[in-house]
C-alpha positions in Angstrom: 34.1 57.6 52.4 32.6 61.3 50.8 33.3 61.7 47.2 33.4 65.2 47.9 36.4 64.7 50.0 38.6 62.5 47.3 37.8 65.5 44.8 39.0 68.4 47.3 42.4 66.2 48.0 42.5 65.8 44.0 42.0 69.4 43.5 44.6 70.3 46.2 47.2 69.1 44.0 46.1 69.6 40.6 48.6 70.2 37.8 50.7 73.1 38.0 49.1 74.3 41.3 50.3 73.6 45.2 49.1 74.9 48.7 49.9 78.3 50.6 50.7 77.9 53.7 49.7 80.8 56.1 49.0 79.3 59.2 51.5 80.9 61.5 51.4 80.9 64.9 51.0 84.3 66.4 54.9 83.7 67.3 56.0 82.7 64.3 54.5 85.7 62.5 55.6 88.2 65.0 59.4 86.8 64.1 58.6 87.5 60.8 56.9 91.1 61.2 60.1 91.7 63.3 62.2 91.4 60.5 60.5 93.7 58.5 60.2 96.5 61.4 56.6 95.9 61.8 54.2 95.2 65.1 52.4 92.0 65.0 49.2 93.2 66.3 45.5 91.9 64.8 45.0 94.4 62.4 48.7 94.2 60.8 48.2 90.4 60.8 44.9 90.9 58.9 46.3 93.5 56.6 48.8 91.2 55.5 47.1 88.2 54.8 44.2 90.2 53.0 47.3 91.3 50.6 48.3 87.8 49.9 44.9 86.4 49.8 43.6 89.4 47.3 46.8 88.9 45.1 45.4 89.0 41.2 45.2 85.3 39.8 45.8 83.8 43.0 44.0 81.0 42.1 46.2 80.0 38.9 48.9 78.4 40.9 47.5 78.3 44.5 45.2 75.7 44.8 44.5 76.0 48.7 45.9 78.2 51.6 45.5 76.9 55.3 44.7 79.2 58.1 45.3 79.8 61.8 42.5 80.2 63.7 42.5 84.1 64.2 42.5 84.4 60.4 39.4 81.9 59.3 37.6 84.4 61.4 38.8 87.7 59.9 37.3 89.9 57.4 39.2 92.1 54.1 38.5 96.0 54.7 35.4 95.5 53.1 33.8 93.1 55.4 34.5 90.0 53.3 35.2 87.6 54.9 38.7 86.2 53.9 37.2 82.4 53.5 35.3 83.9 50.9 37.7 86.1 49.0 39.9 82.4 48.5 37.0 81.0 47.7 36.1 83.6 45.0 39.7 82.9 43.9 39.5 79.4 43.2 41.8 78.5 46.3 40.6 76.3 49.1 40.5 77.4 52.7 42.2 75.0 54.9 42.7 75.4 58.7 45.6 74.1 61.4 44.0 72.3 64.2 47.1 71.1 66.1 48.2 73.4 68.9 52.0 72.6 68.9 55.0 70.6 69.5 55.8 69.8 73.1 57.8 68.1 75.0 57.4 64.4 75.2 57.4 63.4 79.0 60.7 61.1 79.6 61.7 61.2 76.3 64.3 64.2 76.6 64.8 66.3 73.7 62.1 64.9 71.7 58.2 66.3 70.9 54.8 65.2 70.4 51.8 67.2 69.0 49.2 68.1 70.7 45.8 69.2 70.2 43.1 66.2 70.0 41.2 67.9 73.6 38.0 68.7 71.5 39.3 68.6 68.4 35.8 66.8 67.1 34.0 70.0 67.9 36.6 72.5 66.5 36.6 70.6 63.2 32.8 70.9 63.2 33.0 74.8 63.8 36.1 75.1 61.2 34.1 73.5 58.8 30.7 75.8 59.3 33.2 78.3 58.9 34.2 76.9 55.5 37.3 75.0 56.0 37.5 71.8 53.8 40.7 70.6 54.5 43.1 70.6 57.7 46.7 70.5 58.8 48.2 68.6 61.6 52.3 69.0 62.1 54.5 66.6 64.3 58.1 67.1 64.3 60.4 64.4 64.4 64.3 65.2 65.6 67.5 63.8 64.8 70.3 63.4 67.4 72.1 61.0 69.6 70.0 58.3 69.9 66.7 60.0 68.5 64.4 59.9 66.8 63.1 56.7 69.0 60.7 54.3 67.8 58.3 55.5 70.9 58.4 58.7 69.4 57.5 58.4 66.2 54.8 55.9 67.5 53.0 58.6 69.4 53.1 61.4 66.9 52.4 58.8 64.3 49.1 57.7 66.5 48.0 61.3 67.2 48.2 62.0 63.5 46.4 58.9 62.7 43.1 60.1 65.6 43.4 63.8 63.9 42.9 62.4 60.5 39.8 60.2 61.3 38.6 62.9 63.2 38.8 65.1 60.2 37.2 62.7 57.7 34.5 62.3 60.2 33.9 66.1 60.0 34.0 65.7 55.9 37.5 67.6 56.1 40.2 66.0 54.2 43.3 65.7 56.5 47.0 66.5 55.3 49.2 64.5 57.9 52.9 66.3 58.2 55.3 64.6 59.9 58.6 67.0 59.6 62.0 65.6 60.3 63.8 68.5 61.3 66.9 70.0 59.6 68.5 71.1 62.8 71.4 69.0 63.4 74.6 67.7 61.7 73.7 64.4 60.1 74.0 63.5 57.2 71.5 62.6 54.1 71.4 58.4 55.1 70.3 59.6 58.7 67.4 61.9 57.3 66.4 58.8 55.2 66.4 56.5 57.9 64.2 58.5 60.1 61.7 60.0 57.5 61.3 56.1 56.0 60.7 55.2 59.6 58.3 57.8 60.2 56.4 57.7 57.4 55.7 53.7 57.8 54.6 54.0 61.4 52.4 57.0 60.2 50.8 55.0 57.2 50.8 51.6 59.6 48.6 53.6 62.1 46.6 55.8 59.4 45.2 52.3 57.9 44.4 51.0 61.8 42.2 54.2 61.9 40.2 53.4 59.0 41.3 56.7 57.2 40.5 56.7 53.7 43.9 57.5 52.1 42.2 58.4 48.7 40.6 61.3 50.4 43.6 62.6 52.2 47.7 63.9 51.8 51.1 64.1 53.3 53.3 67.1 54.0 56.8 65.8 54.4 59.9 67.2 54.1 62.4 66.5 51.5 65.3 64.1 52.4 67.9 66.3 53.0 71.2 66.6 55.2 71.5 68.7 58.2 72.0 72.4 58.0 74.8 71.4 60.3 76.8 69.1 58.2 79.7 69.9 56.1 78.6 67.7 53.3 75.4 70.0 51.3 74.0 66.9 48.6 73.1 68.4 45.2 69.5 68.8 43.9 69.6 65.4 42.2 70.7 63.6 44.9 68.3 65.2 47.4 65.7 64.0 44.9 66.8 60.4 44.4 67.1 60.0 48.3 63.2 61.3 48.6 61.9 59.7 46.0 63.1 56.6 47.0 61.9 56.9 50.5 58.4 57.7 49.1 58.4 54.8 46.9 59.3 52.5 49.9 56.7 54.0 52.1 54.2 55.6 51.2 51.1 53.5 49.5 50.0 54.7 45.7 46.4 55.1 46.8 47.3 58.4 48.1 46.4 61.4 45.7 49.8 63.7 46.0 52.4 64.5 48.3 53.2 67.7 49.2 56.6 69.1 50.5 57.7 71.7 53.3 60.4 74.3 52.7 61.7 74.7 56.1 65.5 75.2 55.9 65.7 76.0 52.3 65.9 78.8 50.5 63.0 80.1 48.1 65.0 78.9 44.8 66.2 75.8 46.5 62.7 74.7 47.5 61.6 75.5 43.6 64.5 73.6 42.1 64.3 70.2 44.3 60.6 70.2 44.0 61.5 70.6 39.5 64.2 67.7 40.3 61.8 65.5 41.6 58.8 66.2 39.2 61.4 65.0 36.4 61.0 61.7 37.7 58.7 59.1 35.4 56.0 56.7 36.4 55.2 58.2 40.2 52.0 57.1 41.7 51.2 60.4 43.2 50.9 63.9 42.4 54.2 65.8 43.9 53.2 69.5 45.0 54.4 71.8 47.5 52.8 73.5 50.6 55.3 76.1 51.3 55.0 79.1 53.7 58.0 81.4 54.0 59.3 79.9 50.4 56.1 81.8 49.1 56.1 84.5 51.6 59.0 85.4 52.2 59.5 88.0 49.0 56.2 89.4 49.3 56.5 89.9 53.0 59.7 92.1 52.4 58.4 93.8 49.4 55.3 94.6 51.3 57.1 96.0 54.6 54.0 96.6 56.2 53.0 99.7 54.0 49.6 99.9 52.1 51.1 101.2 49.5 53.2 98.5 48.8 50.6 96.0 48.2 51.0 95.2 44.7 54.4 94.8 44.8 53.9 92.5 47.6 51.1 90.7 45.4 53.9 90.5 42.2 56.1 89.1 44.7 54.1 86.4 45.5 52.6 85.9 42.2 56.4 85.5 40.6 57.2 82.3 43.2 53.9 80.9 42.9 54.5 80.5 39.1 58.1 79.1 39.8 56.7 76.3 41.9 53.7 76.1 39.5 56.1 75.1 37.2 57.9 72.6 39.3 55.1 70.6 39.7 55.9 69.6 36.0 59.5 69.8 36.1 59.8 73.0 33.6 61.5 75.2 35.9 64.9 76.5 34.7 66.6 79.4 37.3 67.1 81.4 34.5 63.4 82.3 34.9 64.3 84.0 38.6 66.3 87.1 37.1 64.0 87.0 33.4 60.6 88.0 35.8 
């Protein structure tokens, strides 16, 4: 397996750094733009992402950026490809390659992620456009009788096929099984579903001969459903998450990056910080945040070219806070001191 891929995987989880997820689908970014009263057009999306990617010092705490298909083909106002802007900043360009979660036939309330058809050819094209890593997301839903073993297996199998094709194309695969926060389940139910899913994913990755040293895992923290009356504190969440990871994730994986779905900006930072206070973990624990890195920047920018610097400062602050959380050195007092 390529030494370059293993090196890229390690770079993405380098100390003090993490990944900016800027791979929102057109539908998702439309909702975010609606929240600030900006029409979502190809040009407004390009201007927004240009603002993010040209932030001074981006590479200091952002090791890589996950792009959407539209974005990897776009350029700045002066014609510089956005992937080149990122590379110059010291941030590795990546790409979302799945085509979304769709209803799993005969399994009501469960989904399977699609996008394997034509993936080999798309990966070759993305590699030519400058992508050095990729991402595939599956959604696992906790409910009455779910997740079923079959839904977990179907998603794990598809994820492993994607990962093998990525490595064939000399692209680092990030596999992202996300146990959704929707529902009223407790912490134990999330830990059980996360553990069952991770066990299946790594079993399939091994079966598909995927080199774990050239791969990364993106996963949810173990948290109660947002509808549960008991919302556990950060230490309890950190303890449950690490226990689940230790039981199910092989030590030869270089790093685990957490997603921020359903958490506030500061919760995502504080919980990552709590986990990084643990010693002797076999992998780097980092972040791959979308909304939790972008939300303050989006609000500050608000579609106004005159607010670009303010938007960039907001992104830089959140990136720095999460960079500190990578080593357990974050403190909430640092938020108000900014």
